[in-house]
LUMROSE-156378 format. One record per atom (N, C-alpha, C): residue in one letter; x, y, z. Coordinates in steps of 0.05 Angstrom, whole numbers, padded with zeros to 5 digits, always signed. Atoms other than C-alpha are relative to their C-alpha. Layout:
N
aXYZ ...
END
This chain:
307
m+00007-00021-00009 m+00009+00000+00005 m+00002+00023-00004 n-00006-00019+00011 n+00014+00068-00017 n+00007+00017+00037 d-00005-00013-00033 d+00033+00125+00051 d-00024+00002+00002 a+00029-00001-00011 a-00033+00114+00081 a-00001+00000+00032 a-00004+00004-00027 a-00055+00107+00155 a-00024-00008+00012 m+00022+00020-00007 m-00100+00066+00195 m-00015+00008+00029 v+00009-00004-00023 v-00148+00083+00248 v-00001-00019+00024 h-00004+00007-00032 h-00141+00067+00324 h-00008+00015+00016 q+00008-00021-00022 q-00165+00094+00391 q+00023-00003+00017 v-00017-00014-00019 v-00119+00132+00432 v-00012+00017+00021 g-00001-00016-00025 g-00114+00170+00494 g-00003+00033-00010 t-00012-00026-00001 t-00109+00242+00457 t-00025+00014-00011 a+00028-00015+00006 a-00167+00303+00451 a+00006+00012-00025 h-00007-00005+00029 h-00127+00318+00380 h+00003-00012-00013 g-00014+00011+00013 g-00129+00285+00317 g+00010+00015-00025 p-00004-00010+00033 p-00101+00301+00237 p-00022-00003-00014 r+00016-00011+00014 r-00144+00338+00198 r-00008-00016-00017 g+00005+00020+00012 g-00194+00289+00166 g-00008-00024+00000 c+00005+00029-00007 c-00195+00233+00210 c-00028-00005+00011 w+00025-00002-00016 w-00249+00198+00244 w+00005+00000+00030 r-00010+00005-00024 r-00259+00216+00313 r-00031+00002+00011 d+00021-00001-00019 d-00310+00204+00365 d+00000-00007+00029 k-00009-00009-00037 k-00305+00226+00439 k-00026-00010+00015 n+00027+00016-00020 n-00352+00183+00483 n+00012+00019+00028 t-00003-00015-00021 t-00353+00197+00551 t+00031-00007+00021 s-00019+00001-00015 s-00280+00177+00577 s+00018+00018-00018 g-00022-00020+00012 g-00250+00226+00531 g+00012-00015-00019 k-00018+00020+00025 k-00221+00173+00482 k-00016+00016-00025 m+00000-00008+00035 m-00214+00200+00405 m+00009-00024-00011 f-00017+00012+00026 f-00201+00168+00338 f+00022+00014-00011 t-00022-00011+00024 t-00134+00184+00299 t+00009-00015-00006 l-00009+00009+00019 l-00088+00163+00253 l+00029-00006+00010 l-00025+00012-00012 l-00034+00117+00259 l+00024-00011-00021 p-00016+00004+00025 p+00024+00092+00213 p-00005-00026-00018 t-00004+00034+00017 t+00021+00046+00152 t+00007-00022+00027 s-00020+00037-00012 s+00064-00001+00194 s-00016-00008+00021 r+00013+00017-00017 r+00012-00016+00248 r-00024-00016-00018 l+00016+00017+00010 l-00030-00046+00186 l-00002-00020-00012 r-00004+00023+00000 r-00041-00115+00176 r-00017-00003-00030 r+00015+00006+00033 r-00055-00127+00096 r-00015-00025+00001 p+00018+00020-00013 p-00113-00177+00103 p+00013-00028-00021 r-00007+00017+00024 r-00095-00239+00058 r-00023-00031+00004 t+00017+00014+00014 t-00147-00290+00074 t-00026-00003+00018 v+00023-00007-00005 v-00226-00292+00093 v-00001-00016+00028 s+00008+00006-00038 s-00235-00300+00181 s-00019-00012-00006 r+00021+00010-00010 r-00286-00355+00172 r-00003-00025+00024 h-00001+00011-00022 h-00301-00395+00232 h-00003-00029-00016 d+00011+00028+00017 d-00319-00461+00183 d+00025-00004-00030 d-00009+00001+00028 d-00266-00444+00126 d+00021+00019+00004 m-00015-00015-00006 m-00206-00411+00155 m+00027+00008-00033 n-00027+00010+00028 n-00159-00435+00085 n-00011+00019-00025 h+00015-00016+00020 h-00212-00398+00042 h+00015+00019-00004 t-00017-00024+00003 t-00176-00354-00004 t-00019+00013-00011 p+00011-00016+00006 p-00213-00290-00023 p+00005+00002-00036 t+00003-00001+00018 t-00236-00284-00090 t+00015+00033-00015 d-00009-00023+00011 d-00188-00220-00134 d-00016+00018+00010 r+00017-00030-00011 r-00247-00171-00133 r-00007+00000+00025 v+00005-00003-00024 v-00264-00195-00068 v+00029+00015+00021 q-00016-00017-00004 q-00193-00174-00045 q+00002+00037-00004 r+00000-00029+00006 r-00196-00111-00091 r-00021+00022+00011 m+00022-00020-00015 m-00262-00087-00059 m+00015+00004+00027 a-00005+00002-00025 a-00230-00099+00005 a+00027+00024+00007 l-00021-00030+00002 l-00163-00058-00002 l-00011+00024-00009 g-00003-00027+00007 g-00199-00001-00037 g-00019+00013+00019 l+00015-00006-00034 l-00249+00004+00033 l+00022+00005+00010 l-00019-00012-00023 l-00189+00005+00069 l+00015+00023-00004 q-00012-00017+00006 q-00153+00054+00038 q-00018+00033+00002 a+00020-00022-00007 a-00220+00104+00040 a+00007+00001+00029 r-00003-00001-00031 r-00218+00095+00115 r+00029+00014+00004 q-00016-00009-00005 q-00150+00102+00108 q+00011+00031+00000 q-00006-00027+00006 q-00139+00164+00070 q-00018+00018+00002 g+00023-00026-00005 g-00201+00201+00076 g-00019+00006-00025 e+00001-00007+00029 e-00221+00195+00004 e-00019-00017-00007 p+00024+00022+00003 p-00284+00154-00022 p+00009-00020-00023 f-00008+00020+00024 f-00271+00093-00067 f-00024-00009-00018 t+00017+00006+00022 t-00307+00073-00126 t+00011-00029-00010 p-00002+00026+00012 p-00306-00003-00142 p+00001-00002-00033 p-00013+00002+00028 p-00271-00027-00207 p-00039-00012-00011 a+00028+00015+00011 a-00344-00054-00258 a+00006-00028-00003 d+00005+00022-00001 d-00329-00122-00251 d-00018-00004+00033 c+00020+00006-00038 c-00353-00113-00173 c-00029+00003+00000 v+00026-00004+00002 v-00417-00095-00199 v-00027-00016+00009 d+00010+00020-00013 d-00443-00161-00188 d+00003-00017+00030 l-00017+00020-00025 l-00413-00179-00119 l-00019-00005+00014 n+00027+00010-00011 n-00458-00226-00086 n+00003+00001+00027 v+00000+00001-00036 v-00476-00238-00009 v+00019-00013+00012 d-00031+00008-00010 d-00420-00284+00006 d+00022+00015+00000 e-00024-00023+00003 e-00366-00229-00026 e-00005+00015+00020 a-00007-00019-00008 a-00389-00183+00004 a+00007-00012+00036 y-00013+00007-00022 y-00385-00217+00072 y+00024-00009+00012 a-00030+00006-00005 a-00320-00238+00059 a+00011+00032+00000 v-00007-00021+00001 v-00303-00165+00042 v+00002+00014+00028 q-00006-00004-00031 q-00325-00145+00115 q+00014-00008+00013 a-00026+00017-00011 a-00275-00201+00144 a+00025+00014+00001 l-00031-00016+00007 l-00215-00167+00108 l-00007+00023+00010 v-00011-00029-00012 v-00228-00096+00124 v+00000-00002+00026 g-00007-00001-00023 g-00234-00114+00194 g+00023-00014+00011 e-00028+00019+00000 e-00175-00160+00192 e+00028+00025-00002 g-00033-00021+00005 g-00132-00100+00157 g-00006+00028+00025 m+00012-00025-00031 m-00169-00051+00212 m+00010-00003+00028 g-00018+00009-00034 g-00134-00096+00271 g-00038+00015+00010 w+00026+00009-00018 w-00217-00094+00296 w-00008-00009+00016 f+00010+00023-00007 f-00230-00156+00314 f+00021-00019+00018 a-00020+00015-00025 a-00163-00175+00354 a-00012-00017+00023 q+00016+00009-00027 q-00208-00192+00417 q-00026-00006-00005 g+00030+00013+00004 g-00270-00221+00383 g-00019+00035-00008 v+00029-00023+00009 v-00337-00171+00353 v-00005+00010+00025 p+00016-00010-00023 p-00363-00124+00405 p-00019+00007-00005 a+00027-00013+00007 a-00419-00107+00363 a-00013-00010-00025 w+00009+00001+00020 w-00464-00119+00309 w-00025+00005-00008 k+00032-00008+00012 k-00519-00094+00268 k-00011-00019-00019 a+00010+00025+00016 a-00571-00139+00242 a-00024+00013-00010 g+00023+00000+00002 g-00635-00125+00208 g-00001+00006-00034 g+00005+00001+00014 g-00675-00121+00153 g-00024-00022-00007 s+00027+00021-00004 s-00742-00152+00127 s-00018-00005-00028 p-00009+00024-00009 p-00755-00208+00092 p+00020-00005-00002 t-00018+00012-00005 t-00688-00212+00086 t+00016+00018+00012 v-00023-00016-00025 v-00635-00198+00146 v+00028-00010-00013 s-00024+00001+00007 s-00573-00183+00133 s+00020+00012+00028 a-00022-00010-00027 a-00507-00157+00185 a+00017+00003-00006 a-00031-00003+00002 a-00440-00134+00198 a+00009+00011+00023 p-00011-00005-00026 p-00394-00134+00256 p+00014+00029-00003 l-00004-00019+00004 l-00380-00071+00286 l+00027+00004+00019 p-00029+00005-00009 p-00310-00047+00310 p-00012+00010+00031 a+00008-00012-00026 a-00348-00008+00376 a-00021+00006+00002 v+00021-00007-00011 v-00396+00009+00414 v-00005+00022+00022 h-00008-00024-00014 h-00397+00076+00452 h-00023+00013+00017 p+00020-00011-00019 p-00435+00105+00515 p-00013+00026-00009 s+00001-00027+00004 s-00485+00162+00505 s-00006+00017+00026 p+00012-00011+00022 p-00485+00219+00497 p+00033-00003-00021 g-00019+00004+00015 g-00436+00208+00442 g+00010+00018-00020 r-00007-00021+00023 r-00398+00256+00388 r+00009-00016-00016 w-00010+00018+00022 w-00373+00230+00318 w+00004+00020-00022 q-00004-00022+00022 q-00341+00262+00262 q-00001-00023-00029 p+00006+00024+00018 p-00345+00218+00189 p+00028-00006-00009 v-00030+00012+00004 v-00284+00184+00167 v+00005+00007-00023 v-00002-00005+00034 v-00292+00200+00088 v-00006+00037-00003 a+00006-00026+00003 a-00282+00275+00071 a-00011+00004-00024 r+00013-00001+00028 r-00335+00278+00017 r-00017+00024+00007 n+00008-00020+00015 n-00379+00332-00010 n-00025+00000+00019 t+00036+00006-00021 t-00446+00303+00043 t+00002+00020+00016 r+00003-00023-00013 r-00469+00359+00070 r-00018-00018+00028 e+00006+00000-00025 e-00514+00314+00124 e+00000-00024-00003 w-00003+00021+00005 w-00523+00244+00136 w-00022-00010+00015 l+00025+00015-00012 l-00577+00186+00157 l+00003-00002+00028 i-00008-00001-00034 i-00583+00183+00239 i-00027-00021+00000 e+00022+00023+00006 e-00628+00115+00253 e-00004+00007+00033 a+00005+00003-00019 a-00667+00105+00315 a-00014-00034+00004 e+00005+00028+00006 e-00663+00033+00336 e+00001-00006+00031 v+00003+00018-00023 v-00667-00020+00396 v+00026-00016+00001 a-00022+00008-00006 a-00598-00047+00421 a-00005-00027+00020 f+00003+00022-00023 f-00593-00115+00463 f+00029-00012+00006 r-00023+00006+00001 r-00533-00136+00501 r-00001-00032+00011 l+00005+00021+00008 l-00523-00211+00509 l+00018-00003+00028 a-00021+00008-00028 a-00504-00241+00586 a+00024-00021-00001 r-00015+00032+00007 r-00479-00311+00553 r-00003+00001-00028 a-00003+00002+00032 a-00458-00335+00491 a-00025-00026-00004 p+00025+00010+00016 p-00521-00371+00451 p+00017-00033+00007 q-00007+00023+00003 q-00510-00450+00467 q-00019-00015-00008 g+00021+00019+00005 g-00539-00511+00442 g-00006-00011-00029 p+00014+00016+00020 p-00569-00547+00384 p-00017+00024-00018 d+00022-00020+00011 d-00620-00487+00373 d+00004+00023+00004 l-00024-00031-00009 l-00574-00419+00376 l-00021+00020-00006 a+00022-00016+00009 a-00639-00383+00341 a-00022+00009+00022 t+00019-00007-00019 t-00683-00394+00405 t+00020-00004+00024 d-00022-00004-00027 d-00620-00396+00466 d+00010+00029-00005 v-00020-00020+00000 v-00594-00328+00440 v-00024+00011+00015 v+00019-00008-00005 v-00660-00300+00456 v+00003-00003+00037 a-00002+00005-00032 a-00653-00335+00533 a+00026+00014+00010 a-00026-00009-00004 a-00575-00306+00525 a-00003+00029+00019 i-00002-00027-00004 i-00599-00231+00533 i-00002+00007+00020 g-00010-00016-00031 g-00578-00186+00593 g-00016+00018-00005 t+00014-00026+00003 t-00603-00115+00571 t-00011+00010-00020 v+00005-00010+00021 v-00631-00075+00528 v-00002+00026+00000 a-00004-00034-00008 a-00629+00003+00511 a-00003+00009-00031 v+00002-00016+00021 v-00642+00057+00462 v+00032-00001-00010 a-00036-00002+00011 a-00586+00056+00407 a-00004+00022-00024 i+00000-00020+00021 i-00573+00112+00354 i+00025-00011-00022 e-00028+00001+00028 e-00535+00094+00285 e+00000+00017-00013 a-00001-00018+00024 a-00506+00140+00244 a+00011-00017-00026 i-00005+00010+00020 i-00502+00118+00171 i+00016+00018-00019 d-00019-00006+00008 d-00445+00124+00131 d+00024-00012-00016 t-00013+00017+00012 t-00411+00102+00071 t+00033+00013-00005 r-00031-00013+00011 r-00336+00101+00037 r-00005-00003-00026 l+00004+00007+00020 l-00366+00088-00022 l-00007+00029-00022 g+00002-00036+00008 g-00356+00152-00080 g-00024-00004-00017 s+00028+00004+00012 s-00429+00121-00108 s-00009+00015+00019 g+00010-00014-00027 g-00457+00145-00037 g-00024-00023+00003 l+00023+00020-00009 l-00521+00106-00014 l-00022-00005-00022 s+00024+00004+00017 s-00573+00122-00064 s+00017-00020-00029 g-00002+00022+00024 g-00523+00096-00122 g+00014-00017-00002 s-00013+00031+00006 s-00492+00035-00106 s-00014-00018+00005 p+00019+00029+00003 p-00517-00039-00109 p+00003-00009+00035 s-00003+00005-00029 s-00534-00061-00041 s+00020-00019+00007 n-00019+00019-00002 n-00485-00120-00037 n+00029+00017+00007 w-00026-00016-00008 w-00430-00063-00035 w-00008+00012+00022 k+00005-00017-00025 k-00463-00022+00019 k+00010-00021+00025 l-00007+00021-00015 l-00465-00093+00054 l+00030-00007+00006 a-00031-00004-00005 a-00388-00094+00040 a+00012+00013+00026 d-00001-00025-00010 d-00382-00026+00061 d-00001-00007+00040 q+00011+00000-00026 q-00398-00052+00137 q-00025+00005+00001 g+00026-00003-00004 g-00465-00048+00127 g-00004+00030-00002 v+00000-00035-00010 v-00452+00028+00123 v-00007+00012+00022 h+00003-00011-00029 h-00440+00041+00188 h+00014+00015+00012 g-00019-00018-00013 g-00415+00101+00219 g+00006+00005+00027 v-00007-00005-00032 v-00418+00100+00291 v-00036-00009+00011 l+00019+00013-00027 l-00464+00061+00347 l+00005+00015+00027 v+00001-00018-00025 v-00482+00097+00404 v-00026-00013+00017 i+00016+00009-00015 i-00524+00067+00460 i-00009+00011+00031 g+00004-00019-00020 g-00563+00097+00517 g+00000-00022+00028 p-00009+00009-00022 p-00570+00077+00588 p-00014-00035-00004 e+00012+00027+00016 e-00581-00001+00588 e-00024-00015+00028 q+00017+00012-00017 q-00641-00036+00630 q+00000-00030-00005 p+00001+00017-00007 p-00660-00105+00651 p-00018-00009-00029 a+00013+00007+00023 a-00688-00143+00591 a-00023-00021-00004 q+00020+00019-00008 q-00729-00188+00615 q-00031+00004-00003 p+00020-00022+00013 p-00793-00143+00612 p-00013-00007-00021 w+00001-00001+00021 w-00785-00136+00548 w-00001-00024-00019 l-00003+00025+00012 l-00768-00206+00521 l-00030-00013+00000 r+00023+00016-00003 r-00842-00225+00543 r-00029+00008-00020 w+00024-00011+00022 w-00873-00177+00494 w-00006-00020-00033 a+00016+00011+00024 a-00920-00201+00436 a+00011+00016-00023 p-00009-00019+00026 p-00894-00179+00361 p-00017+00021+00003 e+00015-00016+00006 e-00961-00137+00362 e+00006+00022+00026 a-00006-00018-00032 a-00936-00106+00432 a+00020+00022-00020 w-00013-00025+00011 w-00870-00082+00396 w-00013+00020-00024 g+00012-00020+00018 g-00914-00047+00341 g-00009+00016+00009 q+00011-00017-00018 q-00940-00011+00391 q+00017+00019+00009 l-00023-00023-00010 l-00873+00023+00415 l-00001+00024-00012 a-00009-00038+00012 a-00872+00105+00415 a+00034-00002+00002 w-00028-00013+00008 w-00817+00132+00385 w+00006+00030-00004 q-00003-00035+00008 q-00785+00206+00377 q+00021+00009-00012 i-00024-00013-00003 i-00727+00240+00350 i-00002+00027-00003 d+00005-00029-00003 d-00710+00298+00361 d+00033+00013-00011 v-00034-00018+00023 v-00650+00352+00318 v-00002+00020+00015 n+00000-00025-00009 n-00632+00405+00360 n-00028+00010+00021 g+00013-00005-00018 g-00684+00401+00410 g-00027+00000-00008 h+00023-00003+00017 h-00738+00402+00360 h-00010-00038-00020 t+00015+00027+00009 t-00787+00337+00344 t+00008+00001-00033 a-00002+00007+00027 a-00768+00317+00271 a-00005-00029-00011 q+00018+00024+00016 q-00805+00246+00267 q-00008-00014+00030 q+00004+00011-00025 q-00839+00211+00320 q-00026-00027-00013 a+00017+00021+00008 a-00892+00142+00311 a-00007-00020+00023 q+00006+00024-00016 q-00918+00083+00344 q+00009-00022-00019 g-00002+00025+00022 g-00882+00015+00308 g+00015+00010-00018 g-00019-00005+00014 g-00847+00017+00248 g+00026-00012-00008 l-00025+00021+00007 l-00788-00027+00244 l-00019-00025-00019 p+00009+00013+00012 p-00800-00058+00189 p-00014-00042+00002 a+00000+00022-00008 a-00790-00133+00220 a-00025-00005+00022 v+00020-00001-00027 v-00848-00110+00271 v+00013+00000+00017 e-00024+00000-00027 e-00801-00138+00327 e+00031-00011-00005 p-00023+00000-00002 p-00732-00130+00336 p+00009-00028+00006 l-00014+00018-00004 l-00715-00204+00357 l+00007-00018-00017 g-00008+00019+00024 g-00720-00240+00293 g+00023+00000-00011 a-00026-00006+00001 a-00655-00203+00270 a+00026-00007+00014 l-00022+00012-00024 l-00622-00231+00331 l+00000-00029-00001 r+00009+00023+00002 r-00647-00298+00315 r+00017-00009-00018 w-00015+00004+00032 w-00612-00300+00249 w+00022+00011+00006 l-00030-00003-00009 l-00554-00268+00271 l+00017-00020+00015 a-00022+00023-00007 a-00531-00322+00316 a+00007-00025-00008 m-00012+00018+00011 m-00531-00373+00267 m+00017+00014-00023 h-00027-00012+00020 h-00498-00322+00211 h+00030+00000+00022 a-00015-00001-00007 a-00447-00306+00264 a+00014-00026+00008 a-00016+00029-00014 a-00428-00384+00286 a+00016-00002-00024 e-00010+00010+00035 e-00415-00390+00208 e+00027+00014+00003 h-00014-00016+00002 h-00377-00333+00208 h+00025+00018+00016 t-00014-00016-00017 t-00341-00309+00271 t+00006-00023+00023 g-00001+00003-00021 g-00348-00365+00318 g-00019-00006+00019 g+00029-00003-00011 g-00416-00347+00343 g+00010+00032+00023 l-00001-00023-00016 l-00437-00291+00389 l+00011-00005+00031 k-00013+00006-00026 k-00409-00280+00458 k-00010+00019+00025 a+00013-00012-00015 a-00425-00256+00521 a+00008+00031+00004 g-00006-00016+00008 g-00421-00182+00520 g-00004+00019-00027 d+00001-00006+00031 d-00432-00175+00447 d-00029+00025+00006 v+00024-00026+00009 v-00484-00114+00429 v-00006+00002-00028 v+00015+00008+00025 v-00532-00125+00378 v-00023+00023-00002 t+00024-00023+00004 t-00579-00062+00342 t-00007-00015-00012 t+00016+00017+00011 t-00629-00091+00310 t-00025+00009-00029 g+00014-00016+00020 g-00654-00046+00255 g-00016+00020+00006 a+00026-00031+00005 a-00694+00028+00242 a-00018-00003+00005 w+00022-00004-00007 w-00745+00042+00267 w-00016+00027-00017 g+00006-00024+00007 g-00744+00110+00248 g+00029+00017-00008 m-00022-00013-00007 m-00693+00161+00213 m-00001+00025-00005 v+00003-00031+00008 v-00677+00234+00201 v+00023+00004-00019 r-00022-00013+00012 r-00627+00276+00166 r+00016+00015+00018 a-00002-00023-00015 a-00583+00314+00206 a+00036+00006-00011 r-00027-00018+00013 r-00516+00362+00193 r+00020+00004+00015 r-00017-00005-00027 r-00448+00377+00227 r-00007+00015+00020 g+00009-00017-00023 g-00464+00411+00294 g-00025-00006+00014 e+00029-00001-00006 e-00529+00386+00304 e+00002-00025+00015 v-00001+00017-00024 v-00553+00345+00363 v-00023-00016-00007 v+00023+00021+00003 v-00593+00281+00351 v-00007-00020+00032 d-00002+00015-00028 d-00628+00252+00412 d-00024-00016-00011 v+00023+00030+00006 v-00679+00186+00408 v-00002-00008+00027 r+00012+00012-00020 r-00725+00163+00451 r-00018-00024-00008 f+00023+00024+00005 f-00766+00098+00457 f-00017-00004+00030 g+00016-00002-00024 g-00828+00098+00509 g+00010-00029+00021 g-00003+00021-00024 g-00804+00061+00574 g+00031-00012+00001 l-00026+00008+00008 l-00739+00047+00541 l+00033+00023+00009 g-00014-00026+00002 g-00705+00118+00546 g+00017+00011-00020 q-00006-00009+00018 q-00658+00156+00518 q+00025+00001-00022 a-00040+00001+00006 a-00588+00162+00475 a-00003+00022-00018 r+00002-00021+00012 r-00568+00220+00441 r+00038+00003-00010 l-00026+00000+00017 l-00504+00235+00385 l-00003+00033-00006 t-00010-00028+00015 t-00472+00301+00365 t+00017-00005-00024 l-00017+00004+00013 l-00444+00301+00296 l+00019+00038+00003 d-00022-00016+00011 d-00381+00344+00287 d+00007+00003-00016 
END
């Protein structure tokens, strides 16, 4: 690779121009480190096939996305990547995670969602509310999509032959979540094929969660009850969107059940402490300098400021 740099968490309050910075309550921010700290990905990290060699276009897609993150410039995939399939997209995710050094200690968080087809992406971090975020790629984007979500944290790893059932029993806490959507793709959100966006870590920007509470009372809810859950998104103190229900899958646990099986195949499985956010109930657009608050009835709230 040429003279790039990688994103890494450090205990400093300043970073070079154009870097990704996400200040949380600990005061930690994200800045850039030399390329010498970056490992060039070689294989797809699959639990069931550690010797699988990625195709040439998977490698090129992954390296392009890595450089976009390192250099702060959008990446336009080559023409032969237009028909990238779902399996290849997940392979790209794994290579990018390896190249960035995100998952050496395991995956700390996941995003999962969609209906009727569920998809997922492993995430590098989850941050407590209130969070601050600055996009990683310096583009002409003036506003970003901000999603209102519900996240679960596992108290233990799901076990046994029926992971899709046991993962619900493994849930410990639930919280309001905010996900900022961002892409490293030069064609943006509207101009990129769905599997490109999946490969780009599900176009994830940052994940912030509010105070956690015991999940058990919520796990007894019927799908119809989830469909009546009230939520609200405020931007700079003004209500931008509010509704009851709205999650495409109606209730959020279906995405988690699917993820339990997906993670078992791709990363060795979910584990205690994992945070899983389960799809957007609503979304708004926000600009730099704006403060977004998300509230769910009975669940609490979370806040994200765009720097």
